[in-house]
Steps between C-alpha positions, in 0.01 A plus 500: 500500500337635186566309179684701236760438236824458696755771442857537623408708805286210623803268522597464867856391415561837338414689815686262726814568297453865421296629794803555730667702222199714412391560858835578657574685825498845333147447367380378838654809664304724261167336585420702810531837325297378200223372729487834682475682167220269384303563818537877458422506128182297547405699817460177698427485870568227750268208419458596133503208263751458220561241231859422408463349150796275413637542853801269454668411832307771684767764501246787483204308650672450833604865524147612420369272774754651744341835421168369630336419164278200421709333228405231247786372287434306182763309306514200270821361653462283808863529630465880501181479700665267745787746538251785552318297767830431677609865493160613626529254788852625583371859505186398695253643246204342328468462122231341285694309234331348194654283227315633200567610144433875474371453146196326642502618863155591629443635846173542686686731736551848365812688598582859586815479291698262279859487384705325234861602558865401455478464122264203510279602204530426128615139497192325358501364145241747384381853559157351561634307800674811635168682472326218689728569796416869499127427471522253787663763718239759399218259590662432839493865605235692683353803325750777564780248564858565387717286279876547493696341212880513492714353221744576227345688206612527139643843574700394804619185321644719224643749749680245713574226242819300539609196304587311815702482816643256752503505878524280808181444700361237735823300470466481120666661202224661296531594132222688320448567131224730366359541151217704350221310334291650219479879484568530872194283559686286749821449689662156489697413809744213531611417852790263554574374849831334576521310826826462699531143368489627142144388430337739251128585485355713217158650443368732231174695525337803336318782673251693287574871502214746523534877467374683808227672299381165357467344846343809644240507224438125531417543865250770413346279230457222759303742717737694727374857512846640560855384425820701545861408412797572725875430498510329837322433830595854602257616227777677315447608138496232234763656280850427360631442854240238593653169608173314514133554421236528769135535397244600762145426393166563674191288448 
C-alpha cells in the first residue's frame, strides 16, 4: 500500500467498530437504485468500465457489477475490501479490488466512468490532499468519461444541521454529537457506541465542507470540461430542498 501520513480513516479498528453502524441494512437496500441511477447518468452500457473510488465494503460496486459493468473498487481499508470480495462472491459477480490510497492512486487502465459516493470526500487533513484525490480520479478517466461525486456540501450541512441524536443500530446504542468548525469550514462529528455489555467506544472526526460552487469550479480547474450540480441521483435541482449534493462532471 502507498506510504502516506496515517490518518484516522486508515485505522482498521475504526471501521471494524463503526462499519456495521454506518453501512446498515437501509443503506444496503438503497444501493441497487443508486447503482441504476449511476449507470443511467453516465450513459454506461453492459461491459463499460467504472472506478469506484473509496468503495468501502462494496455496497455500490457489487450492484454496478450486477448491472453488467466492469467494476474496479479502490479503498485503503483491507477489511472493507475483504467484505466487498465476499459479497461479490455471494452475488456471483466479479470485481477488481485494489488496496490503494486515492491520494496517490495511479491507473494504467482508463475508465468510462468513476464515482466517489456516500459522503466519502473531505476527510483529509488538507485541501491539497482532497484535490489529489480529484486529480487522481480525473487522470483515471478516458476522454469523455463521467465522474459522479456525491457528498454533503456546506449548504446541505447548514440546511439539515442537528446538534445530535441517538438511535439503536446493529445491536448498539449510538449517540452522535455535531459541531461546526471555523466559519462553516468543517463539521465535527462525535460518534459514541455503547455495546450491550456497557462498553463505550468514542471517535471524533471532522469533514471539510465545500460549497457546491467551489467543488464544481475546482473540478473545472483540474481539467473537467463540464461540471453540473444536482440535489440527488434523480438529478433534481440543487436548491433549498436538496438533501445531498451530486456533481456530474465530464472529462
